[in-house]
C-alpha positions in Angstrom: 25.2 -35.3 10.8 28.5 -36.0 9.5 30.0 -33.8 6.6 29.4 -37.1 4.2 25.5 -37.0 4.9 25.5 -33.2 4.5 27.2 -33.5 1.1 25.0 -36.2 0.0 21.8 -34.1 0.9 23.4 -31.4 -1.4 23.7 -33.7 -4.3 20.0 -35.1 -4.1 18.4 -31.6 -3.5 20.4 -28.9 -5.0 19.2 -25.4 -3.6 16.8 -23.3 -5.5 18.3 -20.0 -7.3 16.4 -16.9 -8.6 17.0 -15.9 -12.3 16.5 -12.0 -12.8 14.1 -11.3 -15.8 12.0 -8.6 -17.4 8.3 -9.1 -18.2 5.4 -6.9 -18.9 8.0 -4.2 -18.9 8.8 -4.9 -15.0 11.8 -6.4 -13.6 10.9 -9.9 -12.0 12.6 -13.2 -10.7 12.1 -16.7 -11.9 12.8 -19.9 -9.9 15.5 -22.4 -10.9 14.6 -25.8 -9.5 13.8 -29.4 -10.5 10.0 -29.1 -9.7 8.0 -28.1 -12.9 5.0 -27.3 -11.1 6.7 -25.2 -8.2 8.6 -23.3 -10.9 5.4 -22.7 -13.0 3.6 -21.6 -9.8 6.5 -19.2 -8.7 6.4 -17.7 -12.1 2.7 -17.0 -12.0 2.7 -15.7 -8.3 5.7 -13.4 -9.0 4.2 -12.0 -12.3 1.0 -11.1 -10.5 3.0 -9.7 -7.5 5.0 -7.6 -9.9 1.7 -5.8 -11.2 0.7 -4.7 -7.9 4.0 -4.0 -5.8 7.0 -2.0 -6.5 10.2 -3.7 -7.7 11.9 -3.5 -4.2 8.9 -5.2 -2.7 9.1 -7.9 -5.4 12.7 -8.5 -5.1 12.5 -8.6 -1.1 9.7 -11.2 -1.5 11.3 -13.4 -4.1 14.3 -13.6 -1.9 12.2 -14.5 1.2 10.5 -17.2 -0.6 13.7 -18.6 -1.9 14.8 -19.0 1.5 11.7 -20.7 2.6 11.6 -22.9 -0.4 15.0 -24.1 0.1 14.0 -24.7 3.7 11.2 -26.9 2.8 13.4 -28.8 0.0 16.2 -29.6 2.6 13.6 -30.6 5.1 12.0 -33.0 2.7 15.5 -34.6 1.7 16.3 -35.2 5.2 13.2 -36.7 6.2 12.8 -38.7 2.9 9.3 -37.4 2.3 7.0 -34.7 4.1 3.7 -35.7 5.3 0.9 -33.2 5.8 1.6 -33.2 9.8 5.5 -32.9 9.1 4.7 -29.9 6.7 2.6 -28.3 9.2 5.6 -28.7 12.0 7.8 -27.1 9.4 5.9 -24.1 9.0 5.3 -23.9 12.6 9.2 -24.2 13.1 10.1 -21.6 10.2 10.5 -18.7 12.4 12.8 -20.7 14.7 15.0 -21.5 11.4 15.0 -17.8 10.4 16.0 -16.5 13.8 18.4 -19.1 15.4 19.3 -21.3 12.6 22.0 -23.9 13.6 21.2 -22.6 17.3 17.7 -23.6 17.3 16.3 -25.7 20.1 14.2 -28.0 17.4 16.7 -30.7 16.1 15.5 -30.8 12.6 15.6 -27.2 12.2 19.3 -27.2 13.2 19.8 -29.9 10.4 18.4 -28.0 7.7 20.4 -24.8 8.7 23.5 -26.8 8.6 22.4 -27.7 4.8 21.1 -24.4 3.6 23.3 -22.0 5.8 22.4 -20.6 9.1 20.1 -17.7 9.5 20.3 -14.8 12.0 17.2 -12.8 11.0 16.0 -9.7 13.3 12.3 -9.2 14.2 11.6 -6.5 11.6 12.9 -8.7 8.9 11.3 -11.8 10.3 7.8 -9.8 9.7 8.7 -9.3 6.2 9.8 -12.9 5.4 6.5 -14.3 7.1 4.4 -11.8 5.1 6.0 -13.1 1.9 5.6 -16.9 2.8 1.7 -16.3 4.2 1.1 -14.4 0.8 2.7 -17.5 -1.2 0.6 -20.2 0.8 -2.6 -18.3 0.4 -2.1 -18.0 -3.2 -1.3 -21.8 -3.3 -4.5 -22.5 -1.2 -6.6 -20.5 -3.8 -4.8 -22.6 -6.6 -5.9 -25.8 -4.9 -9.5 -24.7 -4.3 -9.7 -23.7 -7.8 -8.4 -27.2 -9.0 -11.0 -28.9 -7.0 -13.7 -27.0 -8.2 -12.5 -27.5 -12.2 -12.5 -31.2 -11.2 -15.9 -31.3 -9.7 -17.4 -29.6 -12.4 -15.9 -32.0 -15.0 -13.7 -29.6 -16.7 -10.4 -31.6 -15.9 -10.6 -35.3 -16.1 -7.1 -36.2 -15.4 -3.8 -34.5 -15.9 -0.1 -35.0 -15.8 2.0 -32.1 -14.5 4.9 -32.4 -16.7 5.0 -29.3 -18.9 2.2 -27.8 -16.8 2.0 -24.2 -16.8 -0.5 -21.8 -15.0 -0.8 -19.6 -17.9 -2.7 -22.3 -20.2 -5.9 -23.8 -19.9 -5.7 -27.3 -18.5 -6.9 -30.1 -20.9 -4.5 -33.1 -21.0 -5.4 -36.8 -20.7 -3.4 -39.4 -18.2 -4.3 -42.5 -16.4 -3.7 -40.4 -12.9 -6.1 -38.3 -11.1 -5.2 -34.6 -10.6 -4.9 -34.9 -6.8 -2.9 -38.0 -7.2 -0.4 -36.5 -10.1 0.1 -33.2 -7.9 1.1 -35.2 -4.5 3.4 -37.3 -6.9 5.1 -34.9 -8.5 5.5 -31.8 -6.1 5.8 -31.0 -2.6 3.9 -27.8 -3.0 1.0 -30.0 -4.4 1.0 -31.9 -1.2 0.7 -28.9 0.5 -2.0 -27.6 -1.4 -3.6 -30.9 -1.4 -4.1 -30.9 2.5 -4.3 -27.2 2.7 -1.6 -25.3 4.6 -2.2 -22.8 7.3 -0.5 -19.6 7.5 2.6 -19.1 9.7 1.4 -16.7 12.6 4.3 -14.3 13.7 5.1 -14.4 17.5 7.6 -13.1 19.5 10.8 -10.8 18.9 8.9 -7.8 20.0 12.1 -5.9 21.1 13.8 -6.5 17.7 10.9 -5.7 15.6 9.7 -2.6 17.6 12.9 -0.3 17.7 13.4 2.1 20.8 11.9 5.3 20.5 14.7 6.7 22.5 17.9 8.2 20.7 20.9 7.9 22.7 23.2 10.1 20.6 26.8 11.4 21.1 27.9 14.8 21.7 27.2 15.8 17.9 23.9 14.6 17.9 24.6 11.1 16.2 24.0 7.6 16.8 23.9 4.4 14.7 21.0 5.4 12.7 21.1 9.1 13.0 23.7 11.2 11.1 25.4 13.5 13.6 23.6 16.8 12.8 26.6 18.8 13.9 28.9 17.3 11.3 26.5 17.4 8.4 27.5 21.1 7.3 31.1 19.7 7.1 29.7 16.6 5.2 28.0 18.7 2.6 30.9 21.1 2.1 33.0 17.9 1.3 30.7 16.5 -1.6 32.6 15.7 -4.4 30.6 17.6 -6.9 28.0 20.0 -7.0 25.5 17.8 -7.9 26.1 15.7 -4.7 25.9 19.0 -2.9 22.7 19.8 -4.1 21.3 16.2 -3.3 22.8 16.0 0.0 21.8 19.3 1.2 18.3 18.4 0.0 17.9 15.5 1.9 19.3 17.2 4.9 16.9 20.1 4.9 13.8 18.3 3.8 14.1 14.9 5.1 13.1 13.4 2.0 13.9 9.8 0.8 16.7 9.4 -1.5 14.4 7.6 -3.9 12.1 10.8 -3.9 15.2 13.3 -4.6 16.3 10.7 -7.4 12.8 11.3 -9.3 12.4 15.1 -8.9 11.9 17.5 -11.8 13.0 20.8 -12.1 9.4 22.1 -11.8 8.9 20.6 -8.1 11.4 23.4 -7.0 9.3 26.6 -6.6 11.2 29.7 -6.8 9.7 32.9 -5.8 12.1 35.8 -7.1 10.3 38.7 -5.5 10.0 36.9 -2.0 12.5 34.2 -1.6 11.4 33.3 1.9 8.2 31.7 0.0 10.8 29.2 -2.2 9.8 25.8 -1.3 10.3 22.1 -2.4 7.6 19.5 -3.5 7.8 15.8 -3.6 5.4 14.6 -6.2 4.6 10.5 -6.3 6.1 9.2 -9.7 3.0 7.2 -9.9 1.0 10.3 -10.8 3.5 11.1 -13.5 3.8 8.0 -15.5 2.4 9.6 -18.9 5.1 12.2 -18.4 7.9 10.1 -17.5 7.4 7.6 -20.5 8.7 10.5 -22.8 12.1 10.2 -21.0 12.1 6.5 -19.4 11.5 3.3 -20.6 8.3 1.3 -18.9 10.6 -1.0 -17.2 12.6 1.8 -15.8 9.3 3.5 -14.6 8.1 0.3 -12.9 11.5 0.1 -11.0 11.1 3.6 -9.5 11.4 2.7 -5.7 8.8 5.4 -4.5 7.1 4.6 -1.2 4.4 7.2 -1.6 3.6 10.4 0.7 0.7 11.6 2.4 1.5 15.1 1.7 3.9 16.7 -1.2 4.8 19.5 1.1 8.2 19.6 2.7 9.6 21.8 5.7 13.2 23.0 5.2 15.6 23.2 8.2 18.6 25.4 8.3 21.6 25.6 7.7 21.0 23.0 5.1 18.1 25.0 3.4 20.3 27.7 2.8 23.4 25.6 1.7 20.6 23.8 -0.5 19.6 27.0 -2.2 23.1 28.3 -2.9 24.5 25.0 -4.2 21.2 24.9 -6.5 22.0 28.2 -8.2 25.7 27.3 -8.7 24.7 23.6 -10.1 22.3 25.0 -12.3 25.1 27.7 -13.8 27.2 24.4 -14.2 24.5 22.4 -16.0 24.1 25.4 -18.3 27.6 25.8 -19.3 27.5 21.9 -20.0 24.6 22.4 -22.2 26.1 24.9 -24.1 29.2 22.7 -25.0 26.9 19.5 -26.0 26.0 18.5 -29.5 22.9 17.3 -28.4 21.2 19.1 -25.7 19.6 17.2 -22.5 15.9 17.1 -23.2 14.7 15.4 -20.0 13.3 17.5 -17.1 14.9 15.7 -14.1 16.9 17.8 -11.5 19.6 15.6 -11.0 21.8 14.1 -13.7 24.3 11.7 -14.1 27.8 13.3 -14.1 29.1 12.0 -17.3 26.3 11.5 -19.7 23.7 13.9 -18.0 21.0 11.1 -18.2 18.5 10.8 -15.2 19.7 9.2 -11.9 16.4 7.7 -11.1 17.7 4.2 -11.0 21.5 4.7 -10.1 21.4 4.3 -6.4 24.5 2.4 -5.7 26.8 4.7 -7.3 25.0 7.7 -5.4 25.4 5.7 -2.0 29.1 4.9 -2.4 30.0 8.6 -2.9 27.9 9.6 0.1 29.1 6.6 2.2 32.7 7.2 1.6 32.4 11.1 2.4 30.3 10.4 5.8 32.9 7.8 7.0 35.7 10.5 6.3 33.8 12.9 8.3 32.5 10.8 11.4 34.5 7.4 11.3 31.1 5.7 11.0 29.4 4.0 8.0 26.2 5.9 7.2 23.8 5.8 4.1 21.4 8.4 3.0 18.4 7.3 5.3 20.7 8.5 8.2 19.9 12.1 6.9 16.2 11.3 7.2 16.6 10.1 10.9 18.6 13.2 11.6 15.8 15.3 10.2 13.2 13.6 12.5 15.3 13.7 15.5 16.1 17.2 15.2 12.6 18.5 14.5 11.2 16.8 17.4 13.8 17.8 19.9 15.8 20.8 19.0 14.0 22.7 16.0 13.2 26.3 17.3 9.2 26.0 17.2 7.6 28.4 14.7 4.1 27.3 16.1 2.5 29.1 18.9 1.8 26.1 21.0 3.8 26.9 24.2 7.1 25.3 23.1 10.0 27.0 22.3 12.1 24.3 20.9 10.7 20.8 19.3 8.0 20.5 16.9 4.7 18.6 18.0 5.0 14.8 16.5 1.9 15.4 14.4 3.5 18.0 12.5 6.6 16.2 12.0 4.6 13.2 10.8 3.2 15.7 8.0 6.6 17.1 7.3 7.9 13.7 6.7 5.0 12.7 4.4 4.1 9.7 6.8 0.6 8.2 6.9 0.9 6.7 10.5 2.5 8.4 13.4 3.9 5.1 14.7 6.2 5.3 11.5 7.4 8.9 12.2 8.2 7.9 15.8 11.0 5.5 14.5 12.7 8.4 13.2 11.7 11.3 15.4 13.0 9.6 18.7 13.0 11.7 21.9 16.3 12.5 23.0 17.3 10.4 25.9 19.4 13.0 27.6 16.6 15.4 27.6 14.2 12.6 29.0 17.1 11.6 31.7 17.0 15.3 32.9 13.6 15.4 33.3 13.8 12.0 35.5 16.7 13.8 37.4 14.4 16.9 37.7 11.6 14.7 39.4 14.4 13.0 41.8 15.5 16.5 42.7 12.1 17.9 43.5 11.6 15.0 46.0 14.9 15.2 47.5 15.6 19.1 47.9 13.2 20.8 50.3 14.1 24.3 48.8 12.3 23.3 45.6 8.5 23.0 45.7 7.3 21.7 42.3 8.7 19.4 39.5 8.8 22.3 37.0 11.0 24.4 39.3 13.3 21.1 39.6 13.5 20.8 35.9 14.4 24.5 35.5 17.1 24.3 38.3 18.4 21.0 36.6 18.5 22.5 33.0 20.3 25.6 34.3 22.9 23.4 35.7 23.2 21.5 32.7 23.6 24.9 30.6 26.5 25.8 32.9 28.1 22.5 32.5 28.0 22.6 28.5 29.1 26.1 28.3 32.3 25.4 30.4 33.0 22.4 28.3 32.7 24.4 25.1 34.7 27.0 26.7 37.6 24.4 27.6 37.4 23.0 23.9 37.8 26.5 22.3 40.8 27.1 24.8 
C-alpha cells in the first residue's frame, strides 16, 4: 500500500480521540468520533464503569478501547465495509495487531498497523487490553439483546439512530426497522446485530508471567528492584524532609506510593513508653469517604488510586525503619514551625503535604515521582520509580531478612508471611515481588553437583555448607580488597 492510499484512508476515517471529562464527581472520558451510536454507547459504558472501578482502571480501559475502536475503524475503511465474518476474523487477529503490529503475519493486520500506528504490547498489557475489549463487547451484546426484546414486545416500532442516546427512553418514529437502522449507521451495531464472540487470550506466557528469580547486581538491585545497599544513600539525598519521610516509609514498609499519599497522622501509632511497639497502619480510603469529604472534593476522593490491602498491618525493616522515625520527628517539628507562621492554619489530617501550600498530596503523583526518579538516577545511574522500593522490600524479606519467627530459618521470611506484610490477597502476586535470589539458587545447584562429584562429602546438605563457606571467604576477600 503506497503513501497516497494511506493518506486517503486517514482522510476517510479519522482516528478517534478521547476527551477527559468529569461526571457524577468522577473523572471519565468521552469518545470523539463520527459515529453517533458508538459515541453514545461508549459514553454510557464508561459512565457505568467509573461507578464500579477506580479512575486508574477507567483510564486504562478507555485507552485500550480507543486502540481497539481505531483498529476496527481503519479495517472497515480498508475493506470498504465489514461483514459479520470479517468482524469475527478481526477480533481473532486483534492480539496479533497488539503484539506484532506491522510485523504481523496477517496481511490485513499489517495494513491496519501502518494506518493507526504499530503496536508492541507485552503479555501482561495484552491481558489488560483484552479484558477491556471483552467487557465492552459483552456490554454491546447485552444492549443488542435488550433492543430485540423491546422490539419483540412492541415497545419500539421503528427508530432512526440520529440523536440516539442510551440515557433516554427510545420512542421515535422512522420508516426503517431498528436492526436495519443500526446496521446502516454503525459498525458497532453490525457487531451487535450478529452477536460478537469474545476474544480469547492466548500465548505470550513468557511475557505475561514474569520470572520469579531475581538476578541482582552486587548492590542487590536489578531492572525492577531498587538496590538495597544504595537505598540509605538515596533517602539521605532526599531534597526535603517530607520526601525523606515518604521515601523511608515506603522502603521500610513496602507500601505503595498511593497508600502513603492518603495516610493520616493517626495511622502512625506511637507508643511513648515502649517505642519498640511503634507501628504504621495502611487504611483503605474507601472506608474513610465520609471523613475525607471534609478535606477533599468528591471528584478527588473518587480519583484516589488505592488498590486495597488484605491487612492494614505493616512489618518495618531496618535501617529504613529507624530512618523513618527520626525523619518523622524532624518533619513534624518543621511543620509545626510552618503552622505558627501561617495566617490560616492547616486543618486537614493528612500526614504528607505539598511543600508550598501544605495541601494534601493525595493526587500529586507526577511531582513526587520526578523528585524521586531524579535522586534515584543520581545514586544508581538507573531509572527507578517508587514501585522499585516495594520490589526491594519483597526481595529482601524472602531472601535476606533476619527471620524473627521460630521456623528453623535464620534468614528469609516465609512467603506466606511476606504476602501478609505486603497486603496481598493472592500469594501469586507476592511472588512477583518476593523473587528468589538467583545467586542463592545457583549456590544450591552447585552444592548438588559438588555432592555428586566429591567423594569426601556424603550429603547434599554437607555440600551446601562447603559451597557457602567458600562463597563467604570469596566475598570477604572482595570486601577487604575494596576497603584497601
